[in-house]
N, CA, C and O atoms as a GROMACS GRO file, in nm:
protein
  540
    1ASP      N    1  11.146  12.632  10.748
    1ASP     CA    2  11.098  12.591  10.625
    1ASP      C    3  10.935  12.554  10.688
    1ASP      O    4  10.908  12.473  10.777
    2THR      N    5  10.857  12.628  10.623
    2THR     CA    6  10.703  12.590  10.666
    2THR      C    7  10.662  12.452  10.640
    2THR      O    8  10.576  12.402  10.712
    3ALA      N    9  10.713  12.390  10.548
    3ALA     CA   10  10.653  12.268  10.524
    3ALA      C   11  10.695  12.152  10.616
    3ALA      O   12  10.621  12.062  10.654
    4VAL      N   13  10.827  12.169  10.647
    4VAL     CA   14  10.913  12.077  10.747
    4VAL      C   15  10.821  12.102  10.903
    4VAL      O   16  10.796  12.008  10.979
    5ASP      N   17  10.784  12.231  10.928
    5ASP     CA   18  10.727  12.275  11.052
    5ASP      C   19  10.581  12.206  11.058
    5ASP      O   20  10.535  12.153  11.159
    6CYS      N   21  10.527  12.213  10.951
    6CYS     CA   22  10.368  12.153  10.929
    6CYS      C   23  10.407  11.999  10.955
    6CYS      O   24  10.346  11.939  11.044
    7ILE      N   25  10.490  11.944  10.893
    7ILE     CA   26  10.502  11.784  10.893
    7ILE      C   27  10.532  11.744  11.088
    7ILE      O   28  10.470  11.659  11.153
    8ALA      N   29  10.616  11.817  11.129
    8ALA     CA   30  10.663  11.802  11.246
    8ALA      C   31  10.554  11.807  11.363
    8ALA      O   32  10.555  11.728  11.457
    9THR      N   33  10.452  11.918  11.344
    9THR     CA   34  10.370  11.948  11.427
    9THR      C   35  10.240  11.836  11.405
    9THR      O   36  10.185  11.781  11.500
   10ALA      N   37  10.205  11.814  11.274
   10ALA     CA   38  10.118  11.701  11.239
   10ALA      C   39  10.145  11.551  11.329
   10ALA      O   40  10.064  11.487  11.396
   11VAL      N   41  10.289  11.524  11.305
   11VAL     CA   42  10.328  11.388  11.386
   11VAL      C   43  10.320  11.396  11.521
   11VAL      O   44  10.276  11.305  11.591
   12ARG      N   45  10.368  11.520  11.569
   12ARG     CA   46  10.390  11.539  11.728
   12ARG      C   47  10.234  11.523  11.777
   12ARG      O   48  10.210  11.468  11.884
   13LEU      N   49  10.131  11.573  11.696
   13LEU     CA   50   9.972  11.596  11.737
   13LEU      C   51   9.928  11.447  11.719
   13LEU      O   52   9.811  11.424  11.748
   14GLY      N   53   9.996  11.356  11.680
   14GLY     CA   54   9.951  11.224  11.668
   14GLY      C   55   9.900  11.162  11.522
   14GLY      O   56   9.856  11.049  11.500
   15ALA      N   57   9.916  11.261  11.441
   15ALA     CA   58   9.887  11.195  11.275
   15ALA      C   59   9.930  11.038  11.278
   15ALA      O   60  10.030  10.993  11.333
   16LYS      N   61   9.854  10.981  11.224
   16LYS     CA   62   9.862  10.833  11.195
   16LYS      C   63   9.979  10.819  11.055
   16LYS      O   64  10.065  10.732  11.040
   17SER      N   65   9.951  10.921  10.976
   17SER     CA   66  10.033  10.905  10.877
   17SER      C   67  10.065  11.044  10.811
   17SER      O   68   9.975  11.127  10.820
   18VAL      N   69  10.172  11.080  10.750
   18VAL     CA   70  10.194  11.196  10.715
   18VAL      C   71  10.257  11.206  10.567
   18VAL      O   72  10.363  11.146  10.551
   19LEU      N   73  10.209  11.267  10.468
   19LEU     CA   74  10.283  11.293  10.351
   19LEU      C   75  10.320  11.433  10.314
   19LEU      O   76  10.238  11.519  10.344
   20GLN      N   77  10.429  11.469  10.254
   20GLN     CA   78  10.462  11.599  10.183
   20GLN      C   79  10.484  11.557  10.044
   20GLN      O   80  10.561  11.470  10.004
   21PHE      N   81  10.401  11.635   9.975
   21PHE     CA   82  10.412  11.634   9.807
   21PHE      C   83  10.500  11.728   9.790
   21PHE      O   84  10.508  11.819   9.873
   22SER      N   85  10.582  11.723   9.679
   22SER     CA   86  10.662  11.840   9.614
   22SER      C   87  10.656  11.816   9.467
   22SER      O   88  10.670  11.707   9.411
   23ARG      N   89  10.631  11.947   9.405
   23ARG     CA   90  10.627  11.939   9.247
   23ARG      C   91  10.737  11.918   9.194
   23ARG      O   92  10.747  11.889   9.075
   24ARG      N   93  10.848  11.931   9.282
   24ARG     CA   94  11.003  11.900   9.213
   24ARG      C   95  11.047  11.756   9.235
   24ARG      O   96  11.008  11.679   9.322
   25ASP      N   97  11.136  11.735   9.140
   25ASP     CA   98  11.203  11.578   9.177
   25ASP      C   99  11.301  11.605   9.298
   25ASP      O  100  11.326  11.721   9.331
   26GLU      N  101  11.362  11.488   9.369
   26GLU     CA  102  11.435  11.503   9.465
   26GLU      C  103  11.570  11.563   9.409
   26GLU      O  104  11.625  11.538   9.302
   27ALA      N  105  11.613  11.667   9.530
   27ALA     CA  106  11.741  11.733   9.500
   27ALA      C  107  11.857  11.633   9.468
   27ALA      O  108  11.846  11.514   9.496
   28PRO      N  109  11.967  11.684   9.409
   28PRO     CA  110  12.080  11.603   9.396
   28PRO      C  111  12.145  11.602   9.539
   28PRO      O  112  12.125  11.694   9.619
   29LYS      N  113  12.222  11.496   9.564
   29LYS     CA  114  12.301  11.483   9.678
   29LYS      C  115  12.433  11.601   9.675
   29LYS      O  116  12.478  11.652   9.778
   30GLN      N  117  12.477  11.628   9.550
   30GLN     CA  118  12.602  11.712   9.551
   30GLN      C  119  12.551  11.853   9.492
   30GLN      O  120  12.456  11.873   9.417
   31ARG      N  121  12.629  11.933   9.540
   31ARG     CA  122  12.580  12.086   9.498
   31ARG      C  123  12.587  12.091   9.327
   31ARG      O  124  12.682  12.050   9.261
   32PRO      N  125  12.475  12.144   9.277
   32PRO     CA  126  12.482  12.148   9.153
   32PRO      C  127  12.579  12.253   9.105
   32PRO      O  128  12.625  12.326   9.192
   33HIS      N  129  12.621  12.274   8.969
   33HIS     CA  130  12.711  12.368   8.919
   33HIS      C  131  12.650  12.501   8.901
   33HIS      O  132  12.718  12.603   8.898
   34HIS      N  133  12.508  12.498   8.888
   34HIS     CA  134  12.451  12.618   8.855
   34HIS      C  135  12.417  12.697   8.987
   34HIS      O  136  12.362  12.807   8.976
   35THR      N  137  12.445  12.651   9.099
   35THR     CA  138  12.439  12.720   9.232
   35THR      C  139  12.546  12.722   9.305
   35THR      O  140  12.532  12.673   9.416
   36PRO      N  141  12.681  12.777   9.271
   36PRO     CA  142  12.810  12.799   9.356
   36PRO      C  143  12.791  12.849   9.460
   36PRO      O  144  12.689  12.915   9.481
   37TRP      N  145  12.881  12.831   9.546
   37TRP     CA  146  12.891  12.906   9.676
   37TRP      C  147  12.901  13.056   9.638
   37TRP      O  148  12.975  13.076   9.542
   38PRO      N  149  12.836  13.176   9.697
   38PRO     CA  150  12.764  13.167   9.793
   38PRO      C  151  12.604  13.153   9.783
   38PRO      O  152  12.521  13.190   9.866
   39CYS      N  153  12.582  13.087   9.653
   39CYS     CA  154  12.429  13.083   9.648
   39CYS      C  155  12.369  12.942   9.729
   39CYS      O  156  12.438  12.846   9.765
   40TRP      N  157  12.235  12.958   9.745
   40TRP     CA  158  12.172  12.858   9.826
   40TRP      C  159  12.202  12.716   9.736
   40TRP      O  160  12.185  12.708   9.614
   41ALA      N  161  12.250  12.611   9.822
   41ALA     CA  162  12.282  12.490   9.769
   41ALA      C  163  12.171  12.413   9.762
   41ALA      O  164  12.133  12.361   9.868
   42ASP      N  165  12.103  12.392   9.652
   42ASP     CA  166  11.965  12.315   9.632
   42ASP      C  167  12.052  12.164   9.628
   42ASP      O  168  12.101  12.112   9.528
   43THR      N  169  12.052  12.120   9.746
   43THR     CA  170  12.081  11.968   9.766
   43THR      C  171  12.005  11.898   9.839
   43THR      O  172  11.936  11.964   9.918
   44TYR      N  173  11.989  11.745   9.841
   44TYR     CA  174  11.898  11.701   9.917
   44TYR      C  175  11.940  11.693  10.053
   44TYR      O  176  12.051  11.655  10.090
   45ARG      N  177  11.837  11.734  10.132
   45ARG     CA  178  11.835  11.724  10.276
   45ARG      C  179  11.755  11.660  10.371
   45ARG      O  180  11.637  11.668  10.338
   46VAL      N  181  11.773  11.594  10.485
   46VAL     CA  182  11.695  11.532  10.567
   46VAL      C  183  11.669  11.621  10.693
   46VAL      O  184  11.747  11.621  10.788
   47ASP      N  185  11.556  11.698  10.690
   47ASP     CA  186  11.509  11.788  10.798
   47ASP      C  187  11.492  11.722  10.917
   47ASP      O  188  11.480  11.599  10.910
   48TYR      N  189  11.486  11.781  11.040
   48TYR     CA  190  11.447  11.720  11.144
   48TYR      C  191  11.295  11.645  11.150
   48TYR      O  192  11.279  11.542  11.216
   49ALA      N  193  11.194  11.705  11.082
   49ALA     CA  194  11.071  11.641  11.072
   49ALA      C  195  11.075  11.502  10.985
   49ALA      O  196  11.016  11.398  11.017
   50HIS      N  197  11.150  11.518  10.879
   50HIS     CA  198  11.147  11.388  10.791
   50HIS      C  199  11.225  11.275  10.888
   50HIS      O  200  11.187  11.158  10.882
   51SER      N  201  11.316  11.306  10.964
   51SER     CA  202  11.376  11.200  11.056
   51SER      C  203  11.280  11.163  11.129
   51SER      O  204  11.257  11.042  11.131
   52GLU      N  205  11.195  11.255  11.212
   52GLU     CA  206  11.102  11.210  11.303
   52GLU      C  207  10.999  11.119  11.231
   52GLU      O  208  10.980  11.004  11.273
   53VAL      N  209  10.929  11.168  11.119
   53VAL     CA  210  10.858  11.069  11.074
   53VAL      C  211  10.881  10.932  11.019
   53VAL      O  212  10.804  10.837  11.019
   54LYS      N  213  11.034  10.944  10.962
   54LYS     CA  214  11.078  10.807  10.922
   54LYS      C  215  11.096  10.708  11.061
   54LYS      O  216  11.073  10.587  11.060
   55SER      N  217  11.140  10.782  11.173
   55SER     CA  218  11.152  10.704  11.287
   55SER      C  219  11.030  10.657  11.357
   55SER      O  220  11.039  10.557  11.429
   56MET      N  221  10.913  10.723  11.344
   56MET     CA  222  10.792  10.665  11.378
   56MET      C  223  10.701  10.590  11.292
   56MET      O  224  10.625  10.502  11.334
   57HIS      N  225  10.714  10.637  11.139
   57HIS     CA  226  10.630  10.540  11.054
   57HIS      C  227  10.701  10.467  10.960
   57HIS      O  228  10.641  10.403  10.874
   58GLY      N  229  10.849  10.468  10.968
   58GLY     CA  230  10.902  10.371  10.896
   58GLY      C  231  10.934  10.423  10.756
   58GLY      O  232  10.988  10.342  10.681
   59ARG      N  233  10.906  10.549  10.707
   59ARG     CA  234  10.964  10.606  10.573
   59ARG      C  235  10.943  10.733  10.583
   59ARG      O  236  10.865  10.787  10.661
   60ASP      N  237  11.039  10.804  10.474
   60ASP     CA  238  11.059  10.937  10.478
   60ASP      C  239  10.915  10.979  10.406
   60ASP      O  240  10.867  10.905  10.320
   61PRO      N  241  10.852  11.096  10.442
   61PRO     CA  242  10.714  11.142  10.414
   61PRO      C  243  10.727  11.197  10.277
   61PRO      O  244  10.617  11.212  10.225
   62ARG      N  245  10.813  11.226  10.213
   62ARG     CA  246  10.830  11.315  10.087
   62ARG      C  247  10.763  11.207   9.962
   62ARG      O  248  10.787  11.086   9.959
   63GLU      N  249  10.689  11.268   9.878
   63GLU     CA  250  10.664  11.216   9.762
   63GLU      C  251  10.683  11.329   9.677
   63GLU      O  252  10.633  11.440   9.692
   64TYR      N  253  10.787  11.278   9.553
   64TYR     CA  254  10.830  11.408   9.462
   64TYR      C  255  10.758  11.372   9.321
   64TYR      O  256  10.707  11.268   9.278
   65CYS      N  257  10.773  11.491   9.271
   65CYS     CA  258  10.720  11.511   9.123
   65CYS      C  259  10.560  11.480   9.127
   65CYS      O  260  10.512  11.410   9.037
   66VAL      N  261  10.478  11.532   9.234
   66VAL     CA  262  10.346  11.515   9.255
   66VAL      C  263  10.266  11.644   9.206
   66VAL      O  264  10.316  11.753   9.237
   67SER      N  265  10.161  11.645   9.142
   67SER     CA  266  10.082  11.728   9.101
   67SER      C  267   9.943  11.715   9.154
   67SER      O  268   9.874  11.622   9.111
   68THR      N  269   9.900  11.786   9.233
   68THR     CA  270   9.769  11.755   9.300
   68THR      C  271   9.666  11.838   9.213
   68THR      O  272   9.669  11.956   9.181
   69LYS      N  273   9.557  11.718   9.180
   69LYS     CA  274   9.461  11.766   9.089
   69LYS      C  275   9.328  11.808   9.121
   69LYS      O  276   9.257  11.880   9.050
   70SER      N  277   9.292  11.749   9.254
   70SER     CA  278   9.144  11.800   9.320
   70SER      C  279   9.154  11.718   9.446
   70SER      O  280   9.236  11.628   9.469
   71PHE      N  281   9.043  11.770   9.538
   71PHE     CA  282   9.026  11.722   9.660
   71PHE      C  283   8.864  11.636   9.656
   71PHE      O  284   8.761  11.688   9.614
   72LYS      N  285   8.873  11.520   9.700
   72LYS     CA  286   8.754  11.445   9.715
   72LYS      C  287   8.695  11.461   9.820
   72LYS      O  288   8.770  11.448   9.917
   73PRO      N  289   8.553  11.493   9.855
   73PRO     CA  290   8.493  11.496   9.980
   73PRO      C  291   8.472  11.371  10.042
   73PRO      O  292   8.441  11.272   9.976
   74CYS      N  293   8.493  11.369  10.198
   74CYS     CA  294   8.465  11.280  10.272
   74CYS      C  295   8.312  11.202  10.238
   74CYS      O  296   8.210  11.270  10.229
   75ALA      N  297   8.308  11.053  10.221
   75ALA     CA  298   8.188  11.018  10.203
   75ALA      C  299   8.080  11.033  10.326
   75ALA      O  300   7.962  11.059  10.304
   76GLU      N  301   8.123  11.016  10.436
   76GLU     CA  302   8.038  11.027  10.553
   76GLU      C  303   7.987  11.188  10.568
   76GLU      O  304   7.869  11.207  10.594
   77ASP      N  305   8.069  11.294  10.552
   77ASP     CA  306   8.061  11.421  10.551
   77ASP      C  307   8.134  11.498  10.467
   77ASP      O  308   8.249  11.536  10.489
   78PRO      N  309   8.046  11.531  10.336
   78PRO     CA  310   8.082  11.604  10.225
   78PRO      C  311   8.155  11.760  10.248
   78PRO      O  312   8.205  11.831  10.161
   79SER      N  313   8.146  11.788  10.388
   79SER     CA  314   8.215  11.912  10.426
   79SER      C  315   8.350  11.901  10.469
   79SER      O  316   8.414  12.003  10.495
   80ARG      N  317   8.397  11.795  10.479
   80ARG     CA  318   8.531  11.756  10.495
   80ARG      C  319   8.600  11.669  10.403
   80ARG      O  320   8.542  11.578  10.343
   81VAL      N  321   8.723  11.694  10.391
   81VAL     CA  322   8.814  11.640  10.281
   81VAL      C  323   8.817  11.486  10.300
   81VAL      O  324   8.831  11.444  10.415
   82GLY      N  325   8.807  11.403  10.203
   82GLY     CA  326   8.831  11.258  10.207
   82GLY      C  327   8.960  11.194  10.147
   82GLY      O  328   9.011  11.090  10.187
   83ALA      N  329   9.002  11.268  10.049
   83ALA     CA  330   9.129  11.212   9.974
   83ALA      C  331   9.188  11.353   9.891
   83ALA      O  332   9.127  11.458   9.874
   84VAL      N  333   9.286  11.328   9.858
   84VAL     CA  334   9.369  11.403   9.756
   84VAL      C  335   9.388  11.345   9.620
   84VAL      O  336   9.456  11.243   9.615
   85LEU      N  337   9.347  11.384   9.526
   85LEU     CA  338   9.374  11.309   9.379
   85LEU      C  339   9.484  11.364   9.320
   85LEU      O  340   9.475  11.484   9.294
   86ALA      N  341   9.595  11.304   9.290
   86ALA     CA  342   9.709  11.359   9.240
   86ALA      C  343   9.784  11.262   9.135
   86ALA      O  344   9.765  11.140   9.132
   87ASN      N  345   9.872  11.334   9.050
   87ASN     CA  346   9.955  11.255   8.965
   87ASN      C  347  10.102  11.264   8.974
   87ASN      O  348  10.151  11.366   9.023
   88HIS      N  349  10.181  11.166   8.931
   88HIS     CA  350  10.308  11.186   8.946
   88HIS      C  351  10.355  11.248   8.815
   88HIS      O  352  10.324  11.185   8.714
   89VAL      N  353  10.425  11.363   8.799
   89VAL     CA  354  10.484  11.439   8.692
   89VAL      C  355  10.559  11.365   8.624
   89VAL      O  356  10.662  11.330   8.681
   90GLY      N  357  10.538  11.315   8.489
   90GLY     CA  358  10.651  11.266   8.407
   90GLY      C  359  10.606  11.109   8.428
   90GLY      O  360  10.672  11.039   8.351
   91ALA      N  361  10.527  11.043   8.497
   91ALA     CA  362  10.508  10.921   8.523
   91ALA      C  363  10.435  10.867   8.395
   91ALA      O  364  10.341  10.933   8.350
   92GLU      N  365  10.472  10.749   8.333
   92GLU     CA  366  10.393  10.700   8.216
   92GLU      C  367  10.252  10.658   8.264
   92GLU      O  368  10.210  10.622   8.374
   93GLY      N  369  10.202  10.672   8.161
   93GLY     CA  370  10.029  10.652   8.180
   93GLY      C  371   9.929  10.756   8.215
   93GLY      O  372   9.814  10.764   8.171
   94GLY      N  373  10.012  10.866   8.335
   94GLY     CA  374   9.960  10.990   8.373
   94GLY      C  375   9.818  10.969   8.465
   94GLY      O  376   9.726  11.048   8.487
   95GLY      N  377   9.837  10.850   8.503
   95GLY     CA  378   9.719  10.809   8.599
   95GLY      C  379   9.723  10.884   8.713
   95GLY      O  380   9.827  10.928   8.761
   96VAL      N  381   9.597  10.903   8.765
   96VAL     CA  382   9.564  10.971   8.905
   96VAL      C  383   9.559  10.880   9.036
   96VAL      O  384   9.498  10.774   9.040
   97THR      N  385   9.623  10.929   9.132
   97THR     CA  386   9.639  10.830   9.230
   97THR      C  387   9.560  10.904   9.346
   97THR      O  388   9.571  11.026   9.359
   98GLU      N  389   9.470  10.815   9.443
   98GLU     CA  390   9.379  10.882   9.538
   98GLU      C  391   9.456  10.842   9.654
   98GLU      O  392   9.479  10.723   9.678
   99TYR      N  393   9.506  10.954   9.741
   99TYR     CA  394   9.556  10.966   9.866
   99TYR      C  395   9.452  10.961   9.955
   99TYR      O  396   9.381  11.059   9.933
  100PRO      N  397   9.406  10.890  10.050
  100PRO     CA  398   9.316  10.918  10.168
  100PRO      C  399   9.374  11.012  10.250
  100PRO      O  400   9.488  11.004  10.295
  101ALA      N  401   9.268  11.132  10.278
  101ALA     CA  402   9.320  11.224  10.391
  101ALA      C  403   9.208  11.292  10.473
  101ALA      O  404   9.094  11.304  10.427
  102GLU      N  405   9.242  11.332  10.589
  102GLU     CA  406   9.153  11.380  10.689
  102GLU      C  407   9.178  11.520  10.713
  102GLU      O  408   9.099  11.602  10.761
  103LEU      N  409   9.322  11.544  10.668
  103LEU     CA  410   9.367  11.682  10.676
  103LEU      C  411   9.442  11.717  10.571
  103LEU      O  412   9.510  11.631  10.515
  104VAL      N  413   9.442  11.860  10.523
  104VAL     CA  414   9.534  11.871  10.396
  104VAL      C  415   9.588  12.039  10.462
  104VAL      O  416   9.517  12.130  10.505
  105ILE      N  417   9.726  12.032  10.451
  105ILE     CA  418   9.761  12.161  10.488
  105ILE      C  419   9.849  12.210  10.362
  105ILE      O  420   9.921  12.126  10.308
  106LEU      N  421   9.848  12.336  10.316
  106LEU     CA  422   9.898  12.363  10.211
  106LEU      C  423  10.041  12.479  10.240
  106LEU      O  424  10.026  12.600  10.260
  107ALA      N  425  10.144  12.422  10.236
  107ALA     CA  426  10.257  12.504  10.263
  107ALA      C  427  10.339  12.503  10.140
  107ALA      O  428  10.429  12.421  10.118
  108MET      N  429  10.300  12.607  10.056
  108MET     CA  430  10.342  12.619   9.916
  108MET      C  431  10.457  12.670   9.884
  108MET      O  432  10.508  12.652   9.773
  109GLY      N  433  10.519  12.753   9.993
  109GLY     CA  434  10.643  12.850   9.966
  109GLY      C  435  10.601  12.965   9.881
  109GLY      O  436  10.485  12.973   9.839
  110PHE      N  437  10.694  13.054   9.856
  110PHE     CA  438  10.695  13.170   9.776
  110PHE      C  439  10.695  13.134   9.632
  110PHE      O  440  10.787  13.076   9.574
  111THR      N  441  10.584  13.174   9.580
  111THR     CA  442  10.566  13.111   9.420
  111THR      C  443  10.544  13.269   9.348
  111THR      O  444  10.463  13.285   9.257
  112GLY      N  445  10.616  13.363   9.393
  112GLY     CA  446  10.581  13.494   9.325
  112GLY      C  447  10.491  13.582   9.372
  112GLY      O  448  10.398  13.546   9.443
  113PRO      N  449  10.511  13.712   9.336
  113PRO     CA  450  10.389  13.795   9.379
  113PRO      C  451  10.260  13.789   9.345
  113PRO      O  452  10.238  13.787   9.224
  114ASP      N  453  10.150  13.785   9.429
  114ASP     CA  454  10.018  13.766   9.398
  114ASP      C  455   9.966  13.857   9.282
  114ASP      O  456   9.988  13.978   9.279
  115LYS      N  457   9.909  13.804   9.206
  115LYS     CA  458   9.854  13.866   9.074
  115LYS      C  459   9.768  13.985   9.084
  115LYS      O  460   9.753  14.060   8.988
  116SER      N  461   9.691  14.010   9.242
  116SER     CA  462   9.616  14.102   9.284
  116SER      C  463   9.704  14.234   9.279
  116SER      O  464   9.658  14.344   9.246
  117VAL      N  465   9.823  14.215   9.312
  117VAL     CA  466   9.908  14.349   9.320
  117VAL      C  467   9.909  14.439   9.210
  117VAL      O  468   9.909  14.562   9.211
  118ASP      N  469   9.910  14.345   9.100
  118ASP     CA  470   9.927  14.416   8.948
  118ASP      C  471   9.824  14.338   8.852
  118ASP      O  472   9.852  14.272   8.752
  119PRO      N  473   9.711  14.360   8.905
  119PRO     CA  474   9.601  14.288   8.819
  119PRO      C  475   9.587  14.313   8.655
  119PRO      O  476   9.518  14.242   8.581
  120MET      N  477   9.663  14.424   8.616
  120MET     CA  478   9.650  14.469   8.471
  120MET      C  479   9.772  14.436   8.436
  120MET      O  480   9.802  14.467   8.320
  121GLY      N  481   9.856  14.381   8.500
  121GLY     CA  482  10.006  14.334   8.439
  121GLY      C  483  10.093  14.431   8.378
  121GLY      O  484  10.171  14.398   8.288
  122MET      N  485  10.083  14.570   8.428
  122MET     CA  486  10.152  14.662   8.416
  122MET      C  487  10.322  14.684   8.445
  122MET      O  488  10.408  14.749   8.385
  123LEU      N  489  10.326  14.592   8.577
  123LEU     CA  490  10.479  14.586   8.590
  123LEU      C  491  10.559  14.472   8.539
  123LEU      O  492  10.519  14.356   8.530
  124GLN      N  493  10.670  14.515   8.507
  124GLN     CA  494  10.767  14.410   8.422
  124GLN      C  495  10.787  14.285   8.545
  124GLN      O  496  10.780  14.306   8.666
  125ARG      N  497  10.809  14.180   8.494
  125ARG     CA  498  10.852  14.052   8.579
  125ARG      C  499  10.981  13.997   8.510
  125ARG      O  500  11.008  14.006   8.391
  126ASP      N  501  11.053  13.939   8.606
  126ASP     CA  502  11.184  13.860   8.560
  126ASP      C  503  11.128  13.716   8.518
  126ASP      O  504  11.009  13.689   8.505
  127ALA      N  505  11.242  13.624   8.500
  127ALA     CA  506  11.180  13.500   8.437
  127ALA      C  507  11.123  13.414   8.579
  127ALA      O  508  11.061  13.309   8.566
  128HIS      N  509  11.141  13.453   8.671
  128HIS     CA  510  11.090  13.393   8.810
  128HIS      C  511  10.975  13.449   8.842
  128HIS      O  512  10.931  13.426   8.955
  129SER      N  513  10.914  13.519   8.769
  129SER     CA  514  10.768  13.602   8.781
  129SER      C  515  10.777  13.701   8.915
  129SER      O  516  10.681  13.748   8.976
  130ASN      N  517  10.925  13.720   8.946
  130ASN     CA  518  10.927  13.834   9.044
  130ASN      C  519  10.919  13.974   8.983
  130ASN      O  520  10.970  13.986   8.871
  131PHE      N  521  10.857  14.093   9.046
  131PHE     CA  522  10.876  14.231   8.992
  131PHE      C  523  11.006  14.251   8.951
  131PHE      O  524  11.088  14.214   9.035
  132LYS      N  525  11.056  14.303   8.839
  132LYS     CA  526  11.180  14.345   8.808
  132LYS      C  527  11.220  14.474   8.872
  132LYS      O  528  11.139  14.567   8.875
  133ALA      N  529  11.332  14.485   8.921
  133ALA     CA  530  11.381  14.597   9.013
  133ALA      C  531  11.501  14.655   8.904
  133ALA      O  532  11.550  14.586   8.815
  134THR      N  533  11.536  14.794   8.933
  134THR     CA  534  11.637  14.865   8.885
  134THR      C  535  11.764  14.811   8.908
  134THR      O  536  11.856  14.816   8.826
  135TYR      N  537  11.774  14.744   9.052
  135TYR     CA  538  11.910  14.723   9.085
  135TYR      C  539  11.935  14.572   9.054
  135TYR      O  540  12.046  14.523   9.072
   0.00000   0.00000   0.00000
């Protein structure tokens, strides 16, 4: 998993703190009924990097249901990032939280084919935005 590798690399290179934002809620501890074997079990896991960060910094680095809104420039050098502005999806009040940052790595996973592949929208897509195939 790319995000886990990014976390491990950051902490091994001496990051003083590391956070991993997830758009989704924490996965359930037990396998959900909608993902029976042999489907991928979307269950809560503690990967090697999560364990490393917890042992070094005292907490799991994951923040769930977070939606990044924008990046704030560094006050001393506006060409560098200074903070991430984000909110917790579904949180009452909908307030934005400012997370100080010196480095932001985007490990977003596969979110479907890039729109530039089919800019006119001529190809059919399934419910997950993947191109439909005849098989």
